[in-house]
Biopython code that builds the backbone (N, CA, C, O; Angstrom):
import numpy as np
from Bio.PDB.StructureBuilder import StructureBuilder

atoms = [
    (1, "MET", "N", (65.047, -23.455, 150.099)),
    (1, "MET", "CA", (66.072, -23.465, 149.131)),
    (1, "MET", "C", (67.438, -24.179, 149.689)),
    (1, "MET", "O", (68.042, -23.837, 150.705)),
    (2, "LYS", "N", (67.785, -25.227, 148.818)),
    (2, "LYS", "CA", (68.870, -25.911, 149.090)),
    (2, "LYS", "C", (70.202, -25.007, 148.717)),
    (2, "LYS", "O", (70.280, -24.505, 147.595)),
    (3, "LEU", "N", (71.083, -24.846, 149.541)),
    (3, "LEU", "CA", (72.408, -24.027, 149.380)),
    (3, "LEU", "C", (73.548, -25.022, 149.145)),
    (3, "LEU", "O", (74.560, -24.544, 148.633)),
    (4, "LEU", "N", (73.548, -26.254, 149.419)),
    (4, "LEU", "CA", (74.673, -27.076, 149.199)),
    (4, "LEU", "C", (75.001, -27.178, 147.652)),
    (4, "LEU", "O", (74.092, -27.437, 146.863)),
    (5, "ASN", "N", (76.273, -26.979, 147.229)),
    (5, "ASN", "CA", (76.690, -27.000, 145.899)),
    (5, "ASN", "C", (76.214, -25.817, 145.077)),
    (5, "ASN", "O", (76.266, -25.825, 143.847)),
    (6, "ASP", "N", (75.757, -24.821, 145.776)),
    (6, "ASP", "CA", (75.284, -23.649, 145.120)),
    (6, "ASP", "C", (75.880, -22.291, 145.927)),
    (6, "ASP", "O", (76.556, -21.447, 145.338)),
    (7, "MET", "N", (75.571, -22.211, 147.201)),
    (7, "MET", "CA", (76.139, -21.071, 148.025)),
    (7, "MET", "C", (77.493, -21.461, 148.636)),
    (7, "MET", "O", (78.404, -20.658, 148.839)),
    (8, "PHE", "N", (77.539, -22.985, 148.953)),
    (8, "PHE", "CA", (78.680, -23.512, 149.521)),
    (8, "PHE", "C", (78.905, -24.926, 148.899)),
    (8, "PHE", "O", (78.056, -25.568, 148.280)),
    (9, "THR", "N", (80.157, -25.294, 149.159)),
    (9, "THR", "CA", (80.514, -26.804, 148.951)),
    (9, "THR", "C", (81.272, -27.255, 150.023)),
    (9, "THR", "O", (82.082, -26.501, 150.563)),
    (10, "ILE", "N", (81.069, -28.630, 150.469)),
    (10, "ILE", "CA", (81.972, -29.223, 151.379)),
    (10, "ILE", "C", (83.250, -29.743, 150.720)),
    (10, "ILE", "O", (83.188, -30.421, 149.695)),
    (11, "VAL", "N", (84.386, -29.433, 151.296)),
    (11, "VAL", "CA", (85.651, -29.576, 150.738)),
    (11, "VAL", "C", (86.486, -30.591, 151.535)),
    (11, "VAL", "O", (87.558, -31.036, 151.127)),
    (12, "GLY", "N", (85.899, -30.928, 152.729)),
    (12, "GLY", "CA", (86.877, -31.821, 153.566)),
    (12, "GLY", "C", (86.320, -32.089, 155.022)),
    (12, "GLY", "O", (85.205, -31.698, 155.369)),
    (13, "GLY", "N", (87.147, -32.758, 155.812)),
    (13, "GLY", "CA", (86.748, -32.917, 157.134)),
    (13, "GLY", "C", (86.216, -34.246, 157.431)),
    (13, "GLY", "O", (86.334, -35.173, 156.630)),
    (14, "ASP", "N", (85.649, -34.358, 158.529)),
    (14, "ASP", "CA", (84.960, -35.704, 158.989)),
    (14, "ASP", "C", (83.608, -35.289, 159.595)),
    (14, "ASP", "O", (83.169, -34.148, 159.453)),
    (15, "ALA", "N", (82.938, -36.291, 160.301)),
    (15, "ALA", "CA", (81.531, -36.087, 160.659)),
    (15, "ALA", "C", (81.556, -34.932, 161.700)),
    (15, "ALA", "O", (80.596, -34.163, 161.648)),
    (16, "ASP", "N", (82.514, -34.695, 162.642)),
    (16, "ASP", "CA", (82.435, -33.687, 163.630)),
    (16, "ASP", "C", (83.008, -32.250, 163.224)),
    (16, "ASP", "O", (82.653, -31.224, 163.805)),
    (17, "ASN", "N", (83.875, -32.271, 162.228)),
    (17, "ASN", "CA", (84.560, -31.115, 161.661)),
    (17, "ASN", "C", (84.597, -30.924, 160.256)),
    (17, "ASN", "O", (85.469, -31.419, 159.544)),
    (18, "VAL", "N", (83.602, -30.165, 159.815)),
    (18, "VAL", "CA", (83.466, -30.221, 158.214)),
    (18, "VAL", "C", (83.954, -28.881, 157.718)),
    (18, "VAL", "O", (83.619, -27.811, 158.227)),
    (19, "GLN", "N", (84.752, -29.010, 156.713)),
    (19, "GLN", "CA", (85.336, -27.775, 156.028)),
    (19, "GLN", "C", (84.397, -27.484, 154.849)),
    (19, "GLN", "O", (84.029, -28.359, 154.066)),
    (20, "ILE", "N", (84.041, -26.211, 154.778)),
    (20, "ILE", "CA", (83.299, -25.842, 153.614)),
    (20, "ILE", "C", (83.829, -24.603, 152.815)),
    (20, "ILE", "O", (84.617, -23.843, 153.377)),
    (21, "ARG", "N", (83.482, -24.402, 151.701)),
    (21, "ARG", "CA", (83.888, -23.303, 150.852)),
    (21, "ARG", "C", (82.718, -22.359, 150.527)),
    (21, "ARG", "O", (81.750, -22.845, 149.942)),
    (22, "LEU", "N", (82.716, -21.195, 150.818)),
    (22, "LEU", "CA", (81.565, -20.359, 150.527)),
    (22, "LEU", "C", (81.780, -19.703, 149.221)),
    (22, "LEU", "O", (82.923, -19.334, 148.949)),
    (23, "HIS", "N", (80.768, -19.503, 148.337)),
    (23, "HIS", "CA", (80.887, -19.124, 147.020)),
    (23, "HIS", "C", (80.650, -17.684, 147.070)),
    (23, "HIS", "O", (79.499, -17.332, 147.328)),
    (24, "ALA", "N", (81.610, -16.717, 146.851)),
    (24, "ALA", "CA", (81.270, -15.243, 146.894)),
    (24, "ALA", "C", (80.559, -14.700, 145.811)),
    (24, "ALA", "O", (80.132, -13.548, 145.878)),
    (25, "GLU", "N", (80.366, -15.482, 144.711)),
    (25, "GLU", "CA", (79.671, -15.079, 143.475)),
    (25, "GLU", "C", (78.256, -15.374, 143.691)),
    (25, "GLU", "O", (77.433, -14.953, 142.878)),
    (26, "HIS", "N", (77.882, -16.078, 144.741)),
    (26, "HIS", "CA", (76.435, -16.461, 144.864)),
    (26, "HIS", "C", (75.459, -15.246, 144.943)),
    (26, "HIS", "O", (75.791, -14.300, 145.657)),
    (27, "PRO", "N", (74.328, -15.205, 144.288)),
    (27, "PRO", "CA", (73.521, -13.923, 144.211)),
    (27, "PRO", "C", (73.213, -13.344, 145.625)),
    (27, "PRO", "O", (73.058, -12.129, 145.750)),
    (28, "ILE", "N", (73.124, -14.161, 146.663)),
    (28, "ILE", "CA", (72.871, -13.613, 147.823)),
    (28, "ILE", "C", (73.773, -12.571, 148.240)),
    (28, "ILE", "O", (73.311, -11.539, 148.728)),
    (29, "TYR", "N", (75.103, -12.749, 148.088)),
    (29, "TYR", "CA", (76.186, -11.875, 148.425)),
    (29, "TYR", "C", (76.117, -10.576, 147.643)),
    (29, "TYR", "O", (76.674, -9.567, 148.074)),
    (30, "LYS", "N", (75.423, -10.585, 146.467)),
    (30, "LYS", "CA", (75.342, -9.244, 145.654)),
    (30, "LYS", "C", (74.292, -8.328, 146.491)),
    (30, "LYS", "O", (74.358, -7.102, 146.404)),
    (31, "ALA", "N", (73.336, -8.961, 147.293)),
    (31, "ALA", "CA", (72.358, -8.184, 148.012)),
    (31, "ALA", "C", (72.724, -7.922, 149.407)),
    (31, "ALA", "O", (72.228, -6.980, 150.024)),
    (32, "HIS", "N", (73.659, -8.803, 149.971)),
    (32, "HIS", "CA", (73.949, -8.855, 151.389)),
    (32, "HIS", "C", (75.351, -8.843, 151.614)),
    (32, "HIS", "O", (75.762, -9.842, 152.203)),
    (33, "PHE", "N", (76.241, -7.947, 151.295)),
    (33, "PHE", "CA", (75.924, -6.529, 150.922)),
    (33, "PHE", "C", (76.899, -6.190, 149.813)),
    (33, "PHE", "O", (78.057, -6.591, 149.929)),
    (34, "PRO", "N", (76.566, -5.543, 148.828)),
    (34, "PRO", "CA", (77.386, -5.236, 147.681)),
    (34, "PRO", "C", (78.698, -4.587, 148.104)),
    (34, "PRO", "O", (78.754, -3.588, 148.822)),
    (35, "GLY", "N", (79.736, -5.225, 147.609)),
    (35, "GLY", "CA", (81.194, -4.615, 147.917)),
    (35, "GLY", "C", (81.595, -5.102, 149.318)),
    (35, "GLY", "O", (82.736, -4.851, 149.706)),
    (36, "ASN", "N", (80.820, -5.720, 150.037)),
    (36, "ASN", "CA", (81.212, -6.244, 151.597)),
    (36, "ASN", "C", (80.370, -7.416, 151.871)),
    (36, "ASN", "O", (79.606, -7.412, 152.835)),
    (37, "PRO", "N", (80.481, -8.543, 150.978)),
    (37, "PRO", "CA", (79.549, -9.762, 151.286)),
    (37, "PRO", "C", (79.683, -10.346, 152.800)),
    (37, "PRO", "O", (80.760, -10.574, 153.351)),
    (38, "ILE", "N", (78.478, -10.534, 153.339)),
    (38, "ILE", "CA", (78.396, -11.068, 154.631)),
    (38, "ILE", "C", (77.249, -12.142, 154.535)),
    (38, "ILE", "O", (76.153, -11.952, 154.008)),
    (39, "THR", "N", (77.699, -13.341, 155.154)),
    (39, "THR", "CA", (76.664, -14.525, 154.930)),
    (39, "THR", "C", (75.521, -14.168, 156.092)),
    (39, "THR", "O", (75.798, -13.922, 157.266)),
    (40, "PRO", "N", (74.333, -14.188, 155.586)),
    (40, "PRO", "CA", (73.002, -13.958, 156.459)),
    (40, "PRO", "C", (72.894, -14.878, 157.574)),
    (40, "PRO", "O", (73.346, -16.005, 157.369)),
    (41, "GLY", "N", (72.373, -14.626, 158.750)),
    (41, "GLY", "CA", (72.270, -15.600, 159.698)),
    (41, "GLY", "C", (71.431, -16.884, 159.291)),
    (41, "GLY", "O", (71.772, -18.046, 159.510)),
    (42, "VAL", "N", (70.327, -16.481, 158.688)),
    (42, "VAL", "CA", (69.481, -17.450, 158.153)),
    (42, "VAL", "C", (70.172, -18.513, 157.308)),
    (42, "VAL", "O", (69.904, -19.704, 157.473)),
    (43, "CYS", "N", (71.036, -18.107, 156.426)),
    (43, "CYS", "CA", (71.853, -19.092, 155.709)),
    (43, "CYS", "C", (72.714, -19.820, 156.440)),
    (43, "CYS", "O", (72.876, -21.011, 156.175)),
    (44, "ILE", "N", (73.422, -19.178, 157.516)),
    (44, "ILE", "CA", (74.218, -20.005, 158.371)),
    (44, "ILE", "C", (73.618, -21.123, 158.846)),
    (44, "ILE", "O", (74.134, -22.217, 158.616)),
    (45, "VAL", "N", (72.388, -21.014, 159.609)),
    (45, "VAL", "CA", (71.481, -21.871, 160.153)),
    (45, "VAL", "C", (71.188, -22.999, 159.052)),
    (45, "VAL", "O", (71.318, -24.185, 159.354)),
    (46, "GLN", "N", (70.783, -22.596, 157.743)),
    (46, "GLN", "CA", (70.484, -23.426, 156.570)),
    (46, "GLN", "C", (71.803, -24.319, 156.293)),
    (46, "GLN", "O", (71.706, -25.522, 156.048)),
    (47, "ILE", "N", (72.803, -23.776, 156.338)),
    (47, "ILE", "CA", (74.022, -24.427, 155.933)),
    (47, "ILE", "C", (74.326, -25.670, 157.052)),
    (47, "ILE", "O", (74.646, -26.810, 156.718)),
    (48, "ILE", "N", (74.173, -25.251, 158.312)),
    (48, "ILE", "CA", (74.239, -26.149, 159.357)),
    (48, "ILE", "C", (73.277, -27.336, 159.154)),
    (48, "ILE", "O", (73.657, -28.506, 159.203)),
    (49, "SER", "N", (72.105, -26.986, 158.942)),
    (49, "SER", "CA", (70.907, -28.047, 158.803)),
    (49, "SER", "C", (71.193, -28.984, 157.515)),
    (49, "SER", "O", (70.846, -30.165, 157.491)),
    (50, "GLU", "N", (71.787, -28.415, 156.568)),
    (50, "GLU", "CA", (72.101, -29.274, 155.238)),
    (50, "GLU", "C", (73.345, -30.178, 155.618)),
    (50, "GLU", "O", (73.407, -31.357, 155.270)),
    (51, "ILE", "N", (74.289, -29.574, 156.322)),
    (51, "ILE", "CA", (75.348, -30.378, 156.651)),
    (51, "ILE", "C", (75.091, -31.594, 157.505)),
    (51, "ILE", "O", (75.669, -32.668, 157.334)),
    (52, "LEU", "N", (74.148, -31.349, 158.476)),
    (52, "LEU", "CA", (73.675, -32.478, 159.291)),
    (52, "LEU", "C", (72.774, -33.353, 158.630)),
    (52, "LEU", "O", (72.648, -34.495, 159.073)),
    (53, "GLY", "N", (72.100, -32.972, 157.593)),
    (53, "GLY", "CA", (71.323, -33.681, 156.641)),
    (53, "GLY", "C", (72.232, -34.688, 155.947)),
    (53, "GLY", "O", (71.931, -35.880, 155.881)),
    (54, "GLU", "N", (73.396, -34.162, 155.410)),
    (54, "GLU", "CA", (74.221, -35.056, 154.614)),
    (54, "GLU", "C", (74.756, -36.079, 155.656)),
    (54, "GLU", "O", (74.857, -37.236, 155.246)),
    (55, "ARG", "N", (75.097, -35.835, 156.889)),
    (55, "ARG", "CA", (75.687, -36.703, 157.867)),
    (55, "ARG", "C", (74.716, -37.644, 158.202)),
    (55, "ARG", "O", (75.059, -38.825, 158.240)),
    (56, "LEU", "N", (73.448, -37.300, 158.478)),
    (56, "LEU", "CA", (72.458, -38.486, 158.986)),
    (56, "LEU", "C", (71.624, -38.823, 157.856)),
    (56, "LEU", "O", (70.584, -39.445, 158.073)),
    (57, "HIS", "N", (71.922, -38.513, 156.739)),
    (57, "HIS", "CA", (71.145, -38.911, 155.528)),
    (57, "HIS", "C", (69.564, -38.650, 155.565)),
    (57, "HIS", "O", (68.773, -39.520, 155.199)),
    (58, "ARG", "N", (69.207, -37.546, 155.974)),
    (58, "ARG", "CA", (67.948, -37.126, 156.233)),
    (58, "ARG", "C", (67.818, -35.611, 155.762)),
    (58, "ARG", "O", (68.844, -34.945, 155.621)),
    (59, "GLU", "N", (66.611, -35.084, 155.528)),
    (59, "GLU", "CA", (66.466, -33.631, 155.322)),
    (59, "GLU", "C", (65.919, -33.105, 156.570)),
    (59, "GLU", "O", (65.018, -33.671, 157.188)),
    (60, "PHE", "N", (66.532, -31.902, 156.971)),
    (60, "PHE", "CA", (65.780, -31.216, 158.193)),
    (60, "PHE", "C", (65.494, -29.816, 157.997)),
    (60, "PHE", "O", (66.031, -29.132, 157.126)),
    (61, "ALA", "N", (64.598, -29.386, 158.865)),
    (61, "ALA", "CA", (64.160, -27.957, 158.944)),
    (61, "ALA", "C", (64.274, -27.563, 160.389)),
    (61, "ALA", "O", (64.141, -28.367, 161.312)),
    (62, "LEU", "N", (64.522, -26.307, 160.535)),
    (62, "LEU", "CA", (64.860, -25.725, 161.856)),
    (62, "LEU", "C", (63.578, -25.889, 162.644)),
    (62, "LEU", "O", (62.519, -25.578, 162.098)),
    (63, "ASP", "N", (63.585, -26.343, 163.861)),
    (63, "ASP", "CA", (62.501, -26.376, 164.855)),
    (63, "ASP", "C", (62.614, -25.395, 165.876)),
    (63, "ASP", "O", (61.635, -24.714, 166.179)),
    (64, "GLU", "N", (63.852, -25.240, 166.507)),
    (64, "GLU", "CA", (63.974, -24.266, 167.552)),
    (64, "GLU", "C", (65.549, -23.816, 167.641)),
    (64, "GLU", "O", (66.464, -24.637, 167.576)),
    (65, "ILE", "N", (65.727, -22.532, 167.785)),
    (65, "ILE", "CA", (67.003, -22.100, 168.108)),
    (65, "ILE", "C", (67.180, -22.074, 169.638)),
    (65, "ILE", "O", (66.528, -21.251, 170.281)),
    (66, "VAL", "N", (67.949, -22.849, 170.212)),
    (66, "VAL", "CA", (68.174, -22.979, 171.685)),
    (66, "VAL", "C", (69.089, -21.761, 171.996)),
    (66, "VAL", "O", (68.790, -20.964, 172.885)),
    (67, "ASN", "N", (70.186, -21.641, 171.258)),
    (67, "ASN", "CA", (71.190, -20.683, 171.376)),
    (67, "ASN", "C", (71.852, -20.340, 170.165)),
    (67, "ASN", "O", (72.332, -21.264, 169.509)),
    (68, "LEU", "N", (71.965, -19.136, 169.743)),
    (68, "LEU", "CA", (72.734, -18.770, 168.550)),
    (68, "LEU", "C", (73.498, -17.389, 168.719)),
    (68, "LEU", "O", (72.894, -16.328, 168.881)),
    (69, "LYS", "N", (74.897, -17.496, 168.667)),
    (69, "LYS", "CA", (75.524, -16.229, 168.914)),
    (69, "LYS", "C", (76.487, -16.030, 167.673)),
    (69, "LYS", "O", (77.342, -16.854, 167.345)),
    (70, "PHE", "N", (76.252, -14.885, 167.052)),
    (70, "PHE", "CA", (77.132, -14.530, 166.027)),
    (70, "PHE", "C", (78.371, -13.675, 166.632)),
    (70, "PHE", "O", (78.164, -12.504, 166.949)),
    (71, "VAL", "N", (79.517, -14.187, 166.777)),
    (71, "VAL", "CA", (80.663, -13.685, 167.408)),
    (71, "VAL", "C", (81.138, -12.484, 166.404)),
    (71, "VAL", "O", (81.274, -11.333, 166.818)),
    (72, "SER", "N", (81.354, -12.821, 165.186)),
    (72, "SER", "CA", (81.728, -11.849, 164.124)),
    (72, "SER", "C", (81.212, -12.231, 162.810)),
    (72, "SER", "O", (80.648, -13.317, 162.681)),
    (73, "THR", "N", (81.360, -11.422, 161.815)),
    (73, "THR", "CA", (80.675, -11.673, 160.474)),
    (73, "THR", "C", (81.529, -12.770, 159.720)),
    (73, "THR", "O", (82.735, -12.983, 159.846)),
    (74, "LEU", "N", (80.716, -13.345, 158.996)),
    (74, "LEU", "CA", (81.113, -14.431, 158.118)),
    (74, "LEU", "C", (81.232, -13.987, 156.659)),
    (74, "LEU", "O", (80.184, -13.814, 156.037)),
    (75, "SER", "N", (82.483, -13.774, 156.011)),
    (75, "SER", "CA", (82.576, -13.135, 154.785)),
    (75, "SER", "C", (83.224, -14.033, 153.830)),
    (75, "SER", "O", (84.256, -14.607, 154.178)),
    (76, "PRO", "N", (82.683, -14.238, 152.544)),
    (76, "PRO", "CA", (83.256, -15.042, 151.761)),
    (76, "PRO", "C", (84.527, -14.491, 150.981)),
    (76, "PRO", "O", (85.364, -15.211, 150.436)),
    (77, "ALA", "N", (84.543, -13.039, 151.014)),
    (77, "ALA", "CA", (85.603, -12.282, 150.491)),
    (77, "ALA", "C", (86.845, -12.366, 151.314)),
    (77, "ALA", "O", (87.959, -12.423, 150.793)),
    (78, "ASP", "N", (86.635, -12.374, 152.687)),
    (78, "ASP", "CA", (87.770, -12.365, 153.726)),
    (78, "ASP", "C", (88.502, -13.629, 153.686)),
    (78, "ASP", "O", (89.729, -13.712, 153.654)),
    (79, "ASN", "N", (87.616, -14.687, 153.690)),
    (79, "ASN", "CA", (88.202, -16.036, 153.771)),
    (79, "ASN", "C", (87.156, -17.059, 153.449)),
    (79, "ASN", "O", (86.423, -17.376, 154.386)),
    (80, "PRO", "N", (86.957, -17.636, 152.278)),
    (80, "PRO", "CA", (85.813, -18.466, 151.924)),
    (80, "PRO", "C", (86.035, -19.829, 152.609)),
    (80, "PRO", "O", (85.062, -20.580, 152.652)),
    (81, "LEU", "N", (87.091, -20.199, 153.099)),
    (81, "LEU", "CA", (87.075, -21.483, 153.813)),
    (81, "LEU", "C", (86.792, -21.455, 155.297)),
    (81, "LEU", "O", (87.457, -20.803, 156.102)),
    (82, "VAL", "N", (85.791, -22.184, 155.585)),
    (82, "VAL", "CA", (84.971, -22.272, 156.920)),
    (82, "VAL", "C", (85.075, -23.609, 157.555)),
    (82, "VAL", "O", (85.012, -24.628, 156.867)),
    (83, "GLU", "N", (85.215, -23.640, 158.713)),
    (83, "GLU", "CA", (85.064, -24.997, 159.505)),
    (83, "GLU", "C", (83.909, -25.086, 160.426)),
    (83, "GLU", "O", (83.789, -24.274, 161.343)),
    (84, "ILE", "N", (83.126, -25.955, 160.243)),
    (84, "ILE", "CA", (81.919, -26.116, 161.146)),
    (84, "ILE", "C", (82.276, -27.353, 162.146)),
    (84, "ILE", "O", (82.431, -28.506, 161.743)),
    (85, "GLY", "N", (82.372, -26.998, 163.345)),
    (85, "GLY", "CA", (82.606, -28.042, 164.321)),
    (85, "GLY", "C", (81.454, -28.420, 165.127)),
    (85, "GLY", "O", (80.823, -27.520, 165.682)),
    (86, "PHE", "N", (81.085, -29.670, 165.268)),
    (86, "PHE", "CA", (79.952, -30.182, 166.010)),
    (86, "PHE", "C", (80.513, -30.823, 167.389)),
    (86, "PHE", "O", (81.244, -31.813, 167.396)),
    (87, "THR", "N", (80.109, -30.179, 168.493)),
    (87, "THR", "CA", (80.536, -30.709, 169.776)),
    (87, "THR", "C", (79.532, -31.778, 170.231)),
    (87, "THR", "O", (79.897, -32.699, 170.962)),
    (88, "GLN", "N", (78.260, -31.655, 169.797)),
    (88, "GLN", "CA", (77.218, -32.597, 170.058)),
    (88, "GLN", "C", (76.163, -32.775, 169.038)),
    (88, "GLN", "O", (75.466, -31.828, 168.676)),
    (89, "VAL", "N", (76.031, -33.988, 168.561)),
    (89, "VAL", "CA", (74.860, -34.363, 167.542)),
    (89, "VAL", "C", (74.110, -35.590, 168.165)),
    (89, "VAL", "O", (74.636, -36.688, 168.346)),
    (90, "GLU", "N", (72.846, -35.274, 168.463)),
    (90, "GLU", "CA", (72.110, -36.273, 169.001)),
    (90, "GLU", "C", (70.874, -36.391, 168.172)),
    (90, "GLU", "O", (70.138, -35.442, 167.903)),
    (91, "GLU", "N", (70.692, -37.686, 167.768)),
    (91, "GLU", "CA", (69.369, -38.031, 166.931)),
    (91, "GLU", "C", (68.257, -38.060, 167.934)),
    (91, "GLU", "O", (68.407, -38.527, 169.064)),
    (92, "THR", "N", (67.073, -37.519, 167.464)),
    (92, "THR", "CA", (65.882, -37.606, 168.234)),
    (92, "THR", "C", (64.923, -38.409, 167.335)),
    (92, "THR", "O", (65.197, -38.730, 166.179)),
    (93, "GLU", "N", (63.792, -38.698, 167.961)),
    (93, "GLU", "CA", (62.724, -39.332, 167.213)),
    (93, "GLU", "C", (62.150, -38.472, 166.054)),
    (93, "GLU", "O", (61.742, -38.976, 165.008)),
    (94, "GLY", "N", (62.146, -37.330, 166.277)),
    (94, "GLY", "CA", (61.514, -36.331, 165.184)),
    (94, "GLY", "C", (62.505, -35.641, 164.481)),
    (94, "GLY", "O", (62.153, -34.932, 163.538)),
    (95, "GLY", "N", (63.926, -35.747, 164.844)),
    (95, "GLY", "CA", (64.986, -35.076, 164.119)),
    (95, "GLY", "C", (66.342, -35.225, 164.911)),
    (95, "GLY", "O", (66.825, -36.321, 165.195)),
    (96, "CYS", "N", (66.934, -33.951, 165.255)),
    (96, "CYS", "CA", (68.166, -34.031, 165.886)),
    (96, "CYS", "C", (68.449, -32.699, 166.626)),
    (96, "CYS", "O", (67.869, -31.646, 166.363)),
    (97, "ARG", "N", (69.428, -32.856, 167.606)),
    (97, "ARG", "CA", (69.773, -31.720, 168.442)),
    (97, "ARG", "C", (71.166, -31.591, 168.128)),
    (97, "ARG", "O", (71.843, -32.619, 168.141)),
    (98, "ALA", "N", (71.825, -30.247, 167.785)),
    (98, "ALA", "CA", (73.124, -30.139, 167.358)),
    (98, "ALA", "C", (73.649, -28.987, 168.227)),
    (98, "ALA", "O", (72.862, -28.118, 168.603)),
    (99, "LYS", "N", (74.845, -28.950, 168.533)),
    (99, "LYS", "CA", (75.636, -27.949, 169.210)),
    (99, "LYS", "C", (77.029, -27.811, 168.508)),
    (99, "LYS", "O", (77.582, -28.796, 168.019)),
    (100, "GLY", "N", (77.529, -26.671, 168.477)),
    (100, "GLY", "CA", (78.807, -26.458, 167.898)),
    (100, "GLY", "C", (79.144, -25.181, 167.576)),
    (100, "GLY", "O", (78.453, -24.261, 168.014)),
    (101, "ASN", "N", (80.280, -24.920, 166.746)),
    (101, "ASN", "CA", (80.812, -23.697, 166.423)),
    (101, "ASN", "C", (81.197, -23.614, 165.016)),
    (101, "ASN", "O", (81.404, -24.623, 164.341)),
    (102, "ILE", "N", (81.298, -22.380, 164.549)),
    (102, "ILE", "CA", (81.991, -22.055, 163.194)),
    (102, "ILE", "C", (83.212, -21.163, 163.544)),
    (102, "ILE", "O", (83.234, -20.222, 164.338)),
    (103, "VAL", "N", (84.214, -21.651, 162.791)),
    (103, "VAL", "CA", (85.333, -20.942, 162.974)),
    (103, "VAL", "C", (86.155, -20.639, 161.545)),
    (103, "VAL", "O", (86.193, -21.515, 160.680)),
    (104, "VAL", "N", (86.693, -19.574, 161.387)),
    (104, "VAL", "CA", (87.361, -19.247, 160.099)),
    (104, "VAL", "C", (88.902, -18.850, 160.514)),
    (104, "VAL", "O", (89.131, -17.975, 161.349)),
    (105, "ALA", "N", (89.825, -19.510, 159.912)),
    (105, "ALA", "CA", (91.228, -19.405, 160.163)),
    (105, "ALA", "C", (91.606, -19.313, 161.757)),
    (105, "ALA", "O", (92.514, -18.563, 162.114)),
    (106, "GLY", "N", (90.884, -20.092, 162.686)),
    (106, "GLY", "CA", (91.114, -20.185, 164.010)),
    (106, "GLY", "C", (90.212, -19.224, 164.733)),
    (106, "GLY", "O", (90.086, -19.354, 165.951)),
    (107, "GLU", "N", (89.516, -18.183, 164.033)),
    (107, "GLU", "CA", (88.730, -17.223, 164.724)),
    (107, "GLU", "C", (87.283, -17.711, 164.828)),
    (107, "GLU", "O", (86.691, -18.092, 163.819)),
    (108, "PRO", "N", (86.666, -17.704, 166.117)),
    (108, "PRO", "CA", (85.327, -17.991, 166.167)),
    (108, "PRO", "C", (84.411, -17.071, 165.357)),
    (108, "PRO", "O", (84.645, -15.863, 165.321)),
    (109, "LYS", "N", (83.408, -17.593, 164.726)),
    (109, "LYS", "CA", (82.430, -16.762, 164.054)),
    (109, "LYS", "C", (81.106, -16.897, 164.538)),
    (109, "LYS", "O", (80.416, -15.880, 164.604)),
    (110, "THR", "N", (80.576, -18.144, 164.935)),
    (110, "THR", "CA", (79.389, -18.482, 165.327)),
    (110, "THR", "C", (79.276, -19.616, 166.382)),
    (110, "THR", "O", (80.018, -20.595, 166.304)),
    (111, "LYS", "N", (78.352, -19.490, 167.366)),
    (111, "LYS", "CA", (78.175, -20.635, 168.265)),
    (111, "LYS", "C", (76.791, -20.934, 168.096)),
    (111, "LYS", "O", (75.942, -20.061, 167.917)),
    (112, "PHE", "N", (76.538, -22.225, 168.152)),
    (112, "PHE", "CA", (75.001, -22.509, 168.049)),
    (112, "PHE", "C", (74.564, -23.734, 168.758)),
    (112, "PHE", "O", (75.383, -24.595, 169.078)),
    (113, "SER", "N", (73.423, -23.828, 168.989)),
    (113, "SER", "CA", (72.715, -24.983, 169.765)),
    (113, "SER", "C", (71.203, -24.847, 169.129)),
    (113, "SER", "O", (70.419, -23.933, 169.386)),
    (114, "LEU", "N", (70.962, -25.966, 168.235)),
    (114, "LEU", "CA", (69.863, -25.985, 167.425)),
    (114, "LEU", "C", (68.967, -27.216, 167.599)),
    (114, "LEU", "O", (69.547, -28.252, 167.925)),
    (115, "LEU", "N", (67.818, -27.250, 167.453)),
    (115, "LEU", "CA", (66.769, -28.438, 167.539)),
    (115, "LEU", "C", (66.317, -28.428, 166.029)),
    (115, "LEU", "O", (65.781, -27.406, 165.599)),
    (116, "LEU", "N", (66.490, -29.419, 165.276)),
    (116, "LEU", "CA", (66.067, -29.572, 163.832)),
    (116, "LEU", "C", (65.142, -30.801, 163.823)),
    (116, "LEU", "O", (65.300, -31.803, 164.520)),
    (117, "LYS", "N", (64.062, -30.562, 162.853)),
    (117, "LYS", "CA", (62.964, -31.519, 162.734)),
    (117, "LYS", "C", (63.043, -32.280, 161.401)),
    (117, "LYS", "O", (63.490, -31.663, 160.435)),
    (118, "ASN", "N", (62.688, -33.444, 161.264)),
    (118, "ASN", "CA", (62.814, -34.054, 159.975)),
    (118, "ASN", "C", (61.695, -33.382, 158.993)),
    (118, "ASN", "O", (60.579, -33.037, 159.379)),
    (119, "LYS", "N", (62.152, -33.263, 157.747)),
    (119, "LYS", "CA", (61.190, -32.673, 156.727)),
    (119, "LYS", "C", (60.189, -33.819, 156.276)),
    (119, "LYS", "O", (59.310, -33.580, 155.449)),
]
sb = StructureBuilder()
sb.init_structure("model")
sb.init_model(0)
sb.init_chain("A")
sb.init_seg("    ")
for serial, (resi, resn, name, xyz) in enumerate(atoms, 1):
    if name == "N":
        sb.init_residue(resn, " ", resi, " ")
    sb.init_atom(name, np.array(xyz, "f"), 0.0, 1.0, " ", f" {name:<3s}", serial, name[0])
structure = sb.get_structure()
């Protein structure tokens, strides 16, 4: 399921630091959790994958989670503006390897190191 322009939109930044806006009205937040919306971890990984797909002009699927740490929750109600920073993006023959972090208003939310494969 594609989340870009549905659950989130890209609002600015560059290739290494992408600003997005989470859409609190998206149906996923009604279930996760009503009155206290929190972005599910699987959606965070999908958002990263889709942003990399936009950057590299390919579609990706998760191949391996090398490291994934949720430092604190990511809520569109508290602050819908999110920055995804990539400290490493390396294209591979079958996909890409990416490391980075997600920050909201200067507060770390997620640290990631993922291997993605071409769809």
